[in-house]
C-alpha positions as CSV (number, residue, x, y, z in Angstrom):
1,X,0.0,0.0,0.0
2,X,1.5,3.3,-1.1
3,X,1.2,6.7,0.5
4,X,0.7,10.2,-1.0
5,X,2.2,13.5,0.0
6,X,0.2,16.7,0.1
7,X,0.4,20.2,1.4
8,X,-2.6,22.0,3.0
9,X,-3.0,25.6,4.1
10,X,-4.0,25.8,7.8
11,X,-4.1,28.8,10.1
12,X,-1.9,30.7,7.6
13,X,0.7,28.0,7.4
14,X,1.6,25.3,4.9
15,X,1.2,21.9,6.6
16,X,2.6,18.7,5.1
17,X,0.5,15.5,5.3
18,X,1.3,11.9,4.4
19,X,-1.9,10.1,3.5
20,X,-2.6,6.4,3.2
21,X,-5.6,4.3,2.2
22,X,-8.8,4.9,0.2
23,X,-10.4,8.4,0.3
24,X,-13.8,6.9,1.2
25,X,-12.6,4.7,4.1
26,X,-13.1,5.5,7.8
27,X,-10.5,8.1,8.9
28,X,-7.7,7.7,11.4
29,X,-5.7,10.8,12.3
30,X,-2.3,9.6,13.4
31,X,-0.3,12.4,15.1
32,X,3.4,12.2,16.0
33,X,5.4,13.2,19.1
34,X,7.1,16.4,20.1
35,X,10.4,16.4,18.1
36,X,9.3,13.9,15.5
37,X,7.5,13.9,12.1
38,X,4.4,12.2,10.6
39,X,6.6,9.7,9.0
40,X,7.0,8.0,12.3
41,X,3.5,6.6,11.6
42,X,4.5,4.9,8.4
43,X,4.5,1.3,9.7
44,X,1.2,1.7,11.5
45,X,-0.4,3.6,8.6
46,X,0.7,0.9,6.1
47,X,-0.9,-1.7,8.4
48,X,-4.2,0.2,8.7
49,X,-4.4,1.4,5.1
50,X,-6.3,-1.6,3.7
51,X,-9.3,-0.6,5.9
52,X,-8.8,3.1,6.8
53,X,-7.8,6.4,5.4
54,X,-4.8,7.3,7.6
55,X,-3.8,11.0,7.8
56,X,-0.3,11.6,9.2
57,X,0.5,15.4,9.6
58,X,3.8,17.0,10.2
59,X,3.1,19.5,13.1
60,X,3.9,23.1,12.5
61,X,7.7,23.4,12.8
62,X,8.4,19.8,12.1
63,X,9.3,17.8,9.1
64,X,8.1,19.4,5.8
65,X,5.6,21.7,7.4
66,X,6.3,25.4,7.6
67,X,8.0,26.9,10.7
68,X,6.2,29.3,12.9
69,X,6.6,33.1,12.4
70,X,5.5,33.6,16.0
71,X,7.0,30.7,18.0
72,X,6.1,32.2,21.4
73,X,2.4,32.0,20.6
74,X,2.1,29.3,17.9
75,X,3.9,26.5,19.6
76,X,1.2,25.4,22.0
77,X,-1.7,23.0,22.2
78,X,-4.3,25.6,21.6
79,X,-2.8,26.6,18.2
80,X,-2.1,23.0,17.3
81,X,-5.9,22.4,17.9
82,X,-6.6,25.2,15.5
83,X,-4.4,23.6,12.9
84,X,-6.1,20.3,13.4
85,X,-9.6,21.8,13.1
86,X,-8.6,23.5,9.8
87,X,-7.0,20.3,8.6
88,X,-10.2,18.4,9.2
89,X,-12.1,21.0,7.2
90,X,-9.6,21.3,4.4
91,X,-9.5,17.5,3.9
92,X,-13.2,17.1,4.2
93,X,-13.1,14.9,7.3
94,X,-16.4,14.8,9.2
95,X,-15.4,12.1,11.8
96,X,-12.2,10.4,12.7
97,X,-10.4,8.1,15.1
98,X,-7.3,9.7,16.7
99,X,-4.1,7.9,17.4
100,X,-1.5,10.2,19.0
101,X,2.0,9.5,20.3
102,X,3.1,11.7,23.2
103,X,2.4,15.3,22.1
104,X,0.1,13.9,19.4
105,X,-2.0,12.4,22.2
106,X,-2.2,15.7,24.0
107,X,-3.3,17.4,20.8
108,X,-5.9,14.7,20.3
109,X,-7.2,15.2,23.9
110,X,-7.7,18.9,23.5
111,X,-9.2,18.5,20.1
112,X,-11.7,15.8,21.3
113,X,-12.7,17.9,24.3
114,X,-13.9,20.7,22.1
115,X,-12.8,23.3,24.7
116,X,-10.3,24.9,22.5
117,X,-12.0,24.2,19.2
118,X,-15.8,23.7,19.6
119,X,-16.0,22.9,15.8
120,X,-14.2,19.6,16.5
121,X,-16.6,18.5,19.3
122,X,-18.2,15.2,18.3
123,X,-16.0,14.8,15.2
124,X,-13.3,12.7,17.0
125,X,-15.0,9.3,17.8
126,X,-12.2,7.6,19.7
127,X,-8.8,8.5,21.2
128,X,-5.7,6.4,21.5
129,X,-3.0,7.9,23.7
130,X,0.4,6.4,23.0
131,X,2.3,7.0,26.3
132,X,0.5,10.3,27.0
133,X,-1.7,11.4,29.8
134,X,-3.4,14.6,31.1
135,X,-0.5,15.2,33.5
136,X,3.2,14.4,32.7
137,X,6.1,13.8,35.0
138,X,8.1,17.0,35.8
139,X,11.5,15.3,35.6
140,X,10.7,13.8,32.2
141,X,9.5,17.2,30.9
142,X,12.8,18.8,32.1
143,X,14.7,16.1,30.2
144,X,12.8,16.8,27.0
145,X,13.3,20.5,27.3
146,X,17.0,20.0,27.7
147,X,17.5,18.1,24.5
148,X,14.7,19.5,22.3
149,X,15.8,23.1,22.3
150,X,19.4,22.3,21.3
151,X,19.3,19.7,18.6
152,X,22.8,18.3,17.9
153,X,24.4,18.4,14.4
154,X,26.7,15.8,12.9
155,X,29.0,15.5,9.9
156,X,27.4,12.3,8.6
157,X,24.0,10.6,8.5
158,X,25.5,7.5,10.2
159,X,26.5,9.7,13.2
160,X,22.9,11.1,13.3
161,X,21.5,7.6,13.1
162,X,23.6,6.5,16.1
163,X,22.3,9.5,18.0
164,X,18.7,8.6,17.2
165,X,19.3,5.0,18.2
166,X,20.6,6.2,21.6
167,X,18.0,8.8,22.3
168,X,15.1,6.8,21.1
169,X,16.1,3.5,22.6
170,X,13.0,3.6,24.8
171,X,10.9,3.2,21.6
172,X,11.6,-0.5,21.9
173,X,12.7,-2.8,19.1
174,X,13.2,-1.4,15.6
175,X,14.8,-3.2,12.7
176,X,18.0,-1.8,11.1
177,X,15.8,-0.7,8.2
178,X,13.4,1.1,10.5
179,X,16.2,3.0,12.2
180,X,17.5,4.0,8.8
181,X,14.0,5.2,7.7
182,X,13.5,7.1,11.0
183,X,16.8,8.9,10.4
184,X,16.2,9.7,6.8
185,X,12.7,11.0,7.3
186,X,13.6,13.3,10.2
187,X,16.8,14.9,9.0
188,X,17.6,18.3,7.5
189,X,21.0,19.7,6.4
190,X,22.4,22.9,7.8
191,X,24.1,25.6,5.8
192,X,27.5,24.3,6.8
193,X,26.6,20.9,5.4
194,X,26.0,19.1,8.7
195,X,22.8,17.1,9.4
196,X,20.4,17.7,12.3
197,X,16.9,16.6,13.4
198,X,14.2,18.1,11.2
199,X,12.4,20.5,13.5
200,X,12.4,24.1,14.5
201,X,14.4,24.4,17.8
202,X,12.1,27.3,18.8
203,X,9.3,24.8,19.3
204,X,10.7,24.3,22.8
205,X,9.1,27.7,23.6
206,X,6.0,25.7,24.3
207,X,7.6,24.8,27.6
208,X,8.9,28.3,28.4
209,X,6.0,30.4,27.2
210,X,3.2,27.9,28.1
211,X,4.6,26.2,31.2
212,X,1.3,24.4,32.1
213,X,0.4,23.5,28.6
214,X,0.5,19.7,29.2
215,X,-1.6,19.9,32.4
216,X,-4.9,19.1,30.6
217,X,-7.2,17.4,33.1
218,X,-10.1,19.7,32.2
219,X,-9.9,18.5,28.6
220,X,-9.6,14.8,29.7
221,X,-12.5,15.1,32.1
222,X,-14.7,16.5,29.3
223,X,-14.1,13.4,27.1
224,X,-17.1,11.1,26.5
225,X,-15.5,8.8,23.8
226,X,-13.6,5.5,24.1
227,X,-10.0,6.0,25.1
228,X,-7.1,3.5,25.0
229,X,-3.9,4.5,26.8
230,X,-0.8,2.5,25.8
231,X,1.8,3.1,28.5
232,X,5.4,2.1,27.9
233,X,6.1,-0.2,30.9
234,X,9.4,1.8,31.5
235,X,8.0,5.2,30.7
236,X,9.4,8.1,32.7
237,X,6.7,10.5,31.3
238,X,3.4,8.8,32.3
239,X,3.5,7.9,36.0
240,X,1.4,5.0,37.4
241,X,-0.3,7.4,39.9
242,X,-1.6,9.5,37.0
243,X,-2.9,6.3,35.3
244,X,-4.8,5.5,38.5
245,X,-6.3,9.1,38.5
246,X,-7.3,8.6,34.9
247,X,-9.3,5.5,35.9
248,X,-11.2,7.5,38.5
249,X,-12.3,10.5,36.4
250,X,-13.3,11.6,32.9
251,X,-13.7,8.6,30.5
252,X,-12.3,6.4,33.2
253,X,-15.2,7.1,35.5
254,X,-17.6,6.5,32.6
255,X,-16.2,3.1,31.8
256,X,-14.7,4.3,28.5
257,X,-11.0,4.0,29.4
258,X,-8.7,1.0,28.7
259,X,-5.0,0.9,29.7
260,X,-2.5,-1.5,28.4
261,X,1.2,-1.6,29.4
262,X,3.7,-2.3,26.6
263,X,6.6,-4.3,27.8
264,X,10.1,-3.6,26.6
265,X,9.3,0.1,25.9
266,X,9.6,3.4,27.7
267,X,8.6,6.7,26.1
268,X,7.1,5.9,23.7
269,X,6.2,2.6,21.9
270,X,7.1,3.0,18.2
271,X,3.8,1.3,17.0
272,X,5.9,-0.7,14.6
273,X,5.5,-4.3,15.5
274,X,2.5,-6.8,15.2
275,X,1.7,-6.9,18.9
276,X,1.2,-3.1,19.0
277,X,-0.7,-3.1,15.6
278,X,-3.1,-5.7,17.0
279,X,-3.9,-3.4,20.0
280,X,-4.5,-0.5,17.8
281,X,-6.6,-2.4,15.2
282,X,-8.6,-4.2,18.0
283,X,-9.5,-0.9,19.6
284,X,-10.5,0.7,16.3
285,X,-12.7,-2.4,15.4
286,X,-14.4,-2.3,18.8
287,X,-15.1,1.4,18.4
288,X,-16.5,0.9,14.8
289,X,-18.7,-2.0,16.0
290,X,-20.0,0.0,19.0
291,X,-20.7,3.0,16.7
């Protein structure tokens, strides 16, 4: 199953999207993590494509999408929700399942709640949080801030791949070919010829200008759709105590939350192996069956 690449104008910016599957199939919006790109979803999207139309955006400031002209105000969940709402409209998406890794899960949560973008209320029919929760561990956030704002640069692609293998070891098992694809789809070359991760370093202003941006209990509490949370068993971002709180409130209190721990992974499972595909596909099938 092959993908297509397209560019869509949203909130005054050009946003890149990789799209898989038939145009008339049920839609899955698959949104990547903080310093990553939509191409991280290739393996999952290819698996889902026979039955779903899978939309994999590059967030503003990542991959092939345009960088922000106002990073202090644009790099935040509220603006990402605006981008998502306009993306739904531009692509003619009435309803969609949402699969989000890390930041992508937070964006899905605030979109599904409708508190930032009322025009999205009711249009997201299920939410899969891949190692994401409405409250994240402070120590892990500090770790992310430390590396995200100062991406390293290397003379060669092999050096950059070695860096990715080290930093993203918590993703779990990836084949050599998958590591190479991850590297090649998230690399840009600097004016001096060196290579670096393909994102705007200013996106880290989300943490300095919007310090409580990932504390989103009010959005989680407003959810009335099925939610599946995949937690990396060794995750330092999603704490067990927060999972227990999720069980007691919002969709958890309504019997709409399922939590599955993924062994051999930290932050965040790469959604690239059959056992993880089966969890995603099973959740989507149950949501489709239950309407």
